[in-house]
C-alpha positions as CSV (number, residue, x, y, z in Angstrom):
1,X,115.6,119.1,81.5
2,X,116.5,117.5,85.1
3,X,116.8,113.9,84.8
4,X,115.4,112.3,87.8
5,X,116.7,108.7,88.8
6,X,115.0,105.3,88.4
7,X,114.0,103.6,91.2
8,X,115.5,101.3,93.0
9,X,114.4,97.5,92.2
10,X,112.8,96.9,95.5
11,X,110.4,99.7,94.7
12,X,110.0,98.8,90.8
13,X,108.7,95.6,92.2
14,X,106.4,96.8,94.8
15,X,108.9,95.9,98.1
16,X,107.8,98.3,100.6
17,X,106.3,97.4,104.0
18,X,105.8,101.1,105.7
19,X,102.7,102.3,106.3
20,X,100.9,104.4,103.1
21,X,99.7,107.3,105.3
22,X,103.3,108.4,106.0
23,X,105.2,106.6,103.2
24,X,104.7,107.9,99.6
25,X,106.8,105.2,98.2
26,X,103.9,103.2,99.8
27,X,101.3,104.9,97.4
28,X,103.5,103.9,94.5
29,X,103.4,100.5,95.4
30,X,99.5,100.1,96.0
31,X,99.4,102.2,92.5
32,X,101.7,98.9,90.8
33,X,99.8,96.2,92.7
34,X,96.9,97.9,90.9
35,X,98.3,97.5,87.7
36,X,99.1,93.9,88.0
37,X,95.4,92.8,87.5
38,X,94.9,95.4,84.8
39,X,97.5,93.8,82.6
40,X,96.3,90.6,83.8
41,X,92.9,91.2,81.9
42,X,94.6,92.5,79.2
43,X,97.2,89.5,78.8
44,X,94.3,87.1,78.8
45,X,92.4,89.2,76.4
46,X,94.8,88.9,73.6
47,X,95.3,85.1,74.8
48,X,91.6,84.7,74.2
49,X,91.6,86.3,70.8
50,X,94.1,84.3,69.5
51,X,92.8,81.6,69.8
52,X,95.2,80.3,72.5
53,X,91.9,78.6,74.3
54,X,90.8,76.9,71.7
55,X,93.9,75.5,70.6
56,X,95.7,72.7,71.8
57,X,99.7,73.0,73.2
58,X,100.6,73.3,69.3
59,X,101.7,76.7,68.8
60,X,106.1,75.3,69.2
61,X,107.0,71.4,69.9
62,X,108.4,72.3,72.9
63,X,105.1,73.1,74.6
64,X,103.7,69.3,75.6
65,X,107.1,68.6,77.2
66,X,107.0,71.9,79.2
67,X,103.5,70.9,80.2
68,X,103.5,67.5,81.2
69,X,106.6,68.0,82.9
70,X,104.3,70.8,85.2
71,X,101.8,67.7,85.3
72,X,104.4,65.5,86.7
73,X,105.9,67.6,89.2
74,X,102.1,68.6,90.5
75,X,101.8,64.6,90.9
76,X,105.1,64.0,92.4
77,X,104.0,66.7,95.3
78,X,100.6,65.3,95.6
79,X,102.3,61.5,96.3
80,X,102.4,60.9,99.7
81,X,104.5,59.4,101.1
82,X,107.5,60.9,99.2
83,X,109.4,58.6,96.7
84,X,112.9,58.9,95.2
85,X,112.1,62.2,92.9
86,X,114.3,60.3,89.9
87,X,112.9,57.2,90.8
88,X,109.4,58.7,90.2
89,X,110.6,60.4,87.1
90,X,111.9,57.6,85.6
91,X,108.6,55.5,85.9
92,X,106.0,59.0,85.0
93,X,108.5,59.3,81.8
94,X,108.0,55.5,80.7
95,X,103.8,56.5,80.8
96,X,104.3,59.9,79.9
97,X,107.6,59.9,77.5
98,X,107.7,63.8,77.4
99,X,109.1,64.6,80.9
100,X,111.7,67.3,79.8
101,X,113.3,67.7,83.4
102,X,117.0,67.6,82.6
103,X,117.0,69.0,79.2
104,X,115.8,72.0,80.9
105,X,115.8,73.5,84.7
106,X,113.7,72.6,86.9
107,X,111.9,76.1,88.3
108,X,109.4,76.6,85.2
109,X,108.0,72.8,86.1
110,X,108.2,73.6,90.2
111,X,106.4,76.8,89.5
112,X,103.6,74.8,87.2
113,X,103.0,72.2,89.5
114,X,102.7,74.6,92.5
115,X,100.4,76.2,90.3
116,X,98.7,73.3,89.1
117,X,98.0,71.8,93.2
118,X,96.2,75.3,93.2
119,X,94.2,75.6,90.0
120,X,94.0,71.8,88.7
121,X,96.2,70.8,85.7
122,X,94.6,72.0,82.6
123,X,95.1,74.1,79.2
124,X,93.1,77.0,80.7
125,X,95.0,76.8,84.3
126,X,98.6,76.9,82.6
127,X,97.9,79.9,80.1
128,X,96.7,81.7,82.6
129,X,99.9,80.8,84.4
130,X,101.9,82.4,81.5
131,X,99.5,85.4,81.4
132,X,100.3,86.2,84.6
133,X,104.5,85.7,84.1
134,X,103.6,88.3,81.5
135,X,101.9,90.7,83.3
136,X,104.9,90.6,85.8
137,X,107.1,91.7,83.4
138,X,104.5,94.3,82.1
139,X,104.5,95.5,85.6
140,X,108.0,95.7,86.0
141,X,108.7,98.0,83.2
142,X,105.6,100.2,83.9
143,X,106.9,101.2,87.5
144,X,110.4,101.7,85.7
145,X,108.5,104.3,83.1
146,X,106.2,105.8,85.8
147,X,109.1,107.0,88.0
148,X,110.6,109.3,85.3
149,X,107.5,110.0,83.0
150,X,104.2,110.0,85.0
151,X,101.2,107.4,85.1
152,X,99.7,107.4,82.1
153,X,103.1,106.7,80.0
154,X,104.1,103.6,82.6
155,X,100.7,102.6,81.7
156,X,101.2,102.8,78.0
157,X,104.6,101.1,78.7
158,X,103.0,97.9,80.2
159,X,100.4,97.4,77.6
160,X,103.2,98.5,74.9
161,X,105.3,95.6,76.1
162,X,101.8,93.4,76.5
163,X,100.4,94.4,72.4
164,X,103.6,93.5,70.6
165,X,103.2,90.5,68.7
166,X,106.8,88.8,69.8
167,X,105.5,89.2,73.2
168,X,101.8,87.7,72.3
169,X,103.1,84.9,70.8
170,X,105.1,83.8,73.9
171,X,102.0,84.7,76.4
172,X,99.8,82.1,74.3
173,X,102.4,79.4,74.7
174,X,103.6,77.4,77.5
175,X,107.6,78.0,77.3
176,X,109.8,79.6,79.9
177,X,111.2,82.2,78.0
178,X,109.0,84.7,79.7
179,X,109.8,83.4,82.9
180,X,113.6,84.3,82.0
181,X,112.7,88.1,81.2
182,X,110.7,88.8,84.5
183,X,113.6,87.5,86.8
184,X,116.5,89.0,84.2
185,X,114.4,92.4,84.5
186,X,114.6,92.0,88.2
187,X,118.1,91.1,88.1
188,X,118.8,94.2,86.1
189,X,117.3,96.3,88.5
190,X,119.0,95.1,91.1
191,X,122.5,95.4,89.3
192,X,121.5,99.4,88.6
193,X,121.5,99.8,92.4
194,X,124.3,98.5,93.0
195,X,126.1,100.3,90.6
196,X,124.3,103.8,91.9
197,X,124.4,102.9,95.4
198,X,127.2,100.9,96.3
199,X,125.2,98.7,98.3
200,X,125.9,95.0,99.0
201,X,122.7,93.9,99.3
202,X,121.9,95.0,96.1
203,X,124.6,92.4,94.7
204,X,123.3,89.5,96.5
205,X,120.0,90.3,95.2
206,X,121.2,90.1,91.5
207,X,122.6,87.1,92.6
208,X,119.6,85.4,93.5
209,X,117.5,86.5,90.9
210,X,120.2,85.4,88.2
211,X,120.0,82.1,89.9
212,X,116.3,82.2,89.4
213,X,116.5,83.4,85.7
214,X,119.2,80.7,85.0
215,X,117.3,78.1,86.5
216,X,114.3,79.1,84.4
217,X,116.8,78.6,81.3
218,X,119.8,78.5,80.4
219,X,119.7,81.5,78.1
220,X,119.5,83.4,81.3
221,X,123.2,83.1,81.2
222,X,123.0,86.2,79.1
223,X,123.0,87.6,82.5
224,X,126.7,86.8,83.0
225,X,127.7,89.7,79.8
226,X,125.6,92.7,82.1
227,X,128.2,93.5,84.5
228,X,131.2,94.2,82.3
229,X,128.8,95.8,79.9
230,X,127.2,97.5,82.3
231,X,130.7,98.7,83.8
232,X,131.8,100.5,80.6
233,X,128.5,102.1,79.9
234,X,128.8,103.7,83.4
235,X,132.2,104.3,83.4
236,X,132.8,102.2,86.3
237,X,135.4,100.6,85.0
238,X,137.0,100.7,88.8
239,X,133.9,97.8,90.0
240,X,136.0,95.7,88.7
241,X,138.2,95.5,91.4
242,X,135.5,95.3,93.8
243,X,136.3,91.6,95.9
244,X,132.7,91.4,96.2
245,X,131.8,91.3,93.1
246,X,134.1,88.0,91.9
247,X,132.2,86.4,95.1
248,X,128.9,87.4,93.0
249,X,130.2,85.7,89.8
250,X,131.5,82.1,92.4
251,X,128.1,82.4,93.6
252,X,126.0,82.7,90.2
253,X,128.7,80.6,87.9
254,X,129.1,77.6,90.7
255,X,125.1,76.6,90.7
256,X,125.0,77.1,87.2
257,X,128.2,74.9,85.8
258,X,127.5,72.5,88.5
259,X,123.3,72.1,86.5
260,X,125.0,71.9,83.4
261,X,127.5,69.4,84.1
262,X,125.0,67.3,86.0
263,X,122.2,67.7,83.2
264,X,124.5,67.0,80.3
265,X,123.6,63.1,80.2
266,X,119.8,63.8,80.4
267,X,119.6,65.4,76.7
268,X,121.6,65.6,73.6
269,X,122.7,68.7,72.0
270,X,120.7,71.8,70.7
271,X,123.0,73.6,69.3
272,X,122.3,74.5,65.4
273,X,125.4,75.2,64.1
274,X,129.0,75.1,65.0
275,X,129.9,78.9,66.4
276,X,131.9,80.7,64.3
277,X,132.5,84.5,62.5
278,X,130.3,83.3,60.0
279,X,127.3,81.8,62.1
280,X,127.8,85.2,64.5
281,X,127.6,87.6,61.3
282,X,124.3,85.8,60.6
283,X,123.2,86.3,64.0
284,X,123.7,89.3,64.3
285,X,122.0,90.4,61.2
286,X,119.0,88.2,62.1
287,X,118.7,89.2,65.5
288,X,119.0,92.9,65.1
289,X,116.3,92.2,62.2
290,X,114.2,90.6,64.5
291,X,114.1,93.5,67.0
292,X,113.5,96.3,64.3
293,X,110.7,94.4,62.8
294,X,109.5,93.4,66.4
295,X,109.3,97.1,67.7
296,X,108.4,98.7,64.0
297,X,109.9,101.3,62.5
298,X,108.3,104.2,64.2
299,X,109.3,102.6,67.9
300,X,112.7,101.7,66.6
301,X,113.7,105.1,65.7
302,X,112.2,106.4,69.2
303,X,114.2,103.2,71.1
304,X,117.6,104.6,69.0
305,X,117.0,108.0,70.1
306,X,116.3,107.3,73.6
307,X,119.6,105.2,73.6
308,X,121.4,108.5,72.3
309,X,120.1,110.7,74.7
310,X,120.1,108.5,78.2
311,X,123.4,106.4,77.3
312,X,125.8,106.9,74.1
313,X,125.9,111.0,74.7
314,X,126.4,111.1,78.4
315,X,129.2,108.1,78.2
316,X,131.3,110.4,75.6
317,X,129.9,113.7,76.9
318,X,129.0,113.3,80.8
319,X,128.0,111.1,83.5
320,X,126.0,108.6,82.6
321,X,123.0,107.4,84.9
322,X,123.6,104.0,85.9
323,X,120.1,102.7,85.6
324,X,119.6,103.6,82.1
325,X,122.8,102.4,81.2
326,X,122.3,99.2,83.0
327,X,119.0,99.0,81.1
328,X,121.0,99.1,77.8
329,X,123.5,96.8,79.0
330,X,121.1,94.4,79.8
331,X,119.7,94.2,76.0
332,X,123.0,94.4,74.5
333,X,123.6,91.4,76.5
334,X,120.7,89.5,75.4
335,X,121.5,90.4,71.9
336,X,125.2,89.7,72.0
337,X,124.6,86.1,73.8
338,X,121.6,85.1,71.4
339,X,124.5,86.2,68.6
340,X,127.2,83.8,69.8
341,X,125.6,80.9,71.2
342,X,123.8,78.6,68.4
343,X,121.1,77.2,70.1
344,X,118.7,78.3,67.2
345,X,117.6,82.3,65.9
346,X,114.6,83.1,66.9
347,X,112.5,86.2,68.1
348,X,111.3,84.3,71.4
349,X,115.0,84.7,72.5
350,X,114.7,88.2,72.7
351,X,112.1,88.7,75.3
352,X,114.4,90.0,77.6
353,X,115.9,92.3,75.7
354,X,112.5,94.2,74.7
355,X,111.4,94.8,78.1
356,X,114.7,96.4,79.0
357,X,114.7,98.7,75.8
358,X,110.8,99.7,76.0
359,X,111.6,102.5,78.6
360,X,114.0,104.0,75.8
361,X,111.1,104.4,73.6
362,X,109.6,107.5,75.9
363,X,113.3,108.9,76.5
364,X,113.4,108.9,72.8
365,X,110.2,111.0,72.4
366,X,111.4,113.2,75.6
367,X,114.6,113.9,73.7
368,X,112.7,114.5,70.2
369,X,110.0,116.7,71.9
370,X,113.2,118.8,74.0
371,X,114.7,119.4,70.4
372,X,111.3,120.1,68.9
373,X,110.0,122.9,71.8
374,X,108.7,125.8,70.9
375,X,106.9,128.9,72.8
376,X,103.6,127.4,71.1
377,X,104.1,123.7,71.8
378,X,105.5,122.8,74.9
379,X,107.8,120.0,75.4
380,X,105.3,117.7,76.9
381,X,103.2,118.5,74.3
382,X,105.8,117.8,71.6
383,X,106.3,114.2,73.3
384,X,102.8,113.4,73.6
385,X,102.4,113.8,69.7
386,X,105.4,112.4,69.0
387,X,104.1,109.3,70.9
388,X,100.9,109.2,69.4
389,X,102.7,109.6,66.0
390,X,104.9,106.7,66.4
391,X,101.6,104.6,68.1
392,X,99.5,105.2,64.8
393,X,102.4,104.0,62.7
394,X,103.3,100.8,64.9
395,X,99.6,100.2,64.5
396,X,99.5,100.3,61.0
397,X,102.7,98.5,60.2
398,X,103.2,96.1,62.9
399,X,100.1,95.3,65.2
400,X,98.4,91.9,65.0
401,X,96.9,89.4,67.2
402,X,98.6,86.0,66.1
403,X,96.6,83.2,65.6
404,X,97.7,79.8,67.6
405,X,97.1,77.1,65.3
406,X,94.2,74.2,65.7
407,X,96.1,71.3,64.2
408,X,93.1,68.7,65.0
409,X,95.0,66.8,67.9
410,X,91.9,67.1,70.4
411,X,90.3,64.9,67.9
412,X,93.0,62.1,67.9
413,X,93.3,62.3,71.4
414,X,89.5,62.0,72.2
415,X,89.0,58.7,69.5
416,X,92.3,57.2,71.2
417,X,90.5,57.6,74.6
418,X,87.0,56.1,73.4
419,X,88.4,53.2,71.9
420,X,91.2,51.9,73.9
421,X,88.8,50.4,76.1
422,X,86.3,48.7,73.6
423,X,88.4,47.2,70.9
424,X,91.5,45.0,70.6
425,X,93.0,47.3,68.1
426,X,96.7,48.2,68.6
427,X,97.5,52.3,68.7
428,X,101.0,53.2,67.9
429,X,101.1,56.8,70.0
430,X,103.3,59.6,68.9
431,X,104.3,61.3,72.4
432,X,104.7,64.6,70.2
433,X,101.6,64.6,69.0
434,X,99.0,63.2,71.9
435,X,101.1,65.4,74.9
436,X,99.8,68.3,72.3
437,X,96.3,67.6,73.3
438,X,96.3,67.5,76.6
């Protein structure tokens, strides 16, 4: 079967401007845009069924800090005349000691602040933003799969991403990991275009998107591993000599290093353990279990088959397709980065790898169907049977709608607001608790 190349990142995320009547790419752009509200509705529905709109911001300890920081940015943007940002943040922290800018980069909070200006600062508003980010990742995954395997496969790929329990938990929580997955996936596609087409514009698009991912959270630094791994998997080792590549490394590395140096004064370290061979071996095993359990046995086997068919077999016997190989490099980069940096071993850190690996689910089904195809059953029929069977296995083994915990912080907050102006009682307010009741 002849392999069609995956689309450039510009078409994958729907950046086209020519007439719909004269340009087929514009029709694909409209199709992708039409999928975004579908995935958004699906994400909101899963949030609702998981109790996210009834619970407080209590799914993870960092949620209150992320929300309060976003509200602070919204309040600052609403201030006129503007004051010193640092002075404003210090005064804000005195009254609401959950401000987290400095410990984390500012992009997530700037996005929240702008969103709150449009739709108000509330639990419903911020959860809708998280659903939109997740829908953006699903739409991008869908566009990648659709180009090779058709519209229904693309729609299925986006829904598979959203219904994974690991992804559902992140969609329910006010956390920046999903934003890293979005910009990281776009950066991956841009770098794939650079290797495939050799255009400097693709390389600089990778630079911009990588900076956005790192500005959302330092875990976006996994993208530093993407170029060398991608060059190895695509047999493009000569690209190491490209001076534009090293310029792009400086354009990403210098701002990232400057932020890490500047923000060091604002936070304490979050390293769980000192990096060592013992930690790395434990992290590799733990992260492997997270990925395998997150996808389930059937999906994991298909993804493994897809990696073999599209990446490793061409690497040793043939010519690799850069776009498939770079997707695999992205997944491997996330896995290695999170297995070396001892900032915690949690499934949420692997979200960028999950979005990059889902297309291999369909590649694996295609490869298996090609080996099973007979005169009686076509390759397409076998592929549909394999995907249907693996989906049933996933539903039976893995699928669930995680319930976001409700811990009663709202009642405590209501009690405090009710009595603080009608009594002389003194209250000890624990910021980690009261902020969760927002």
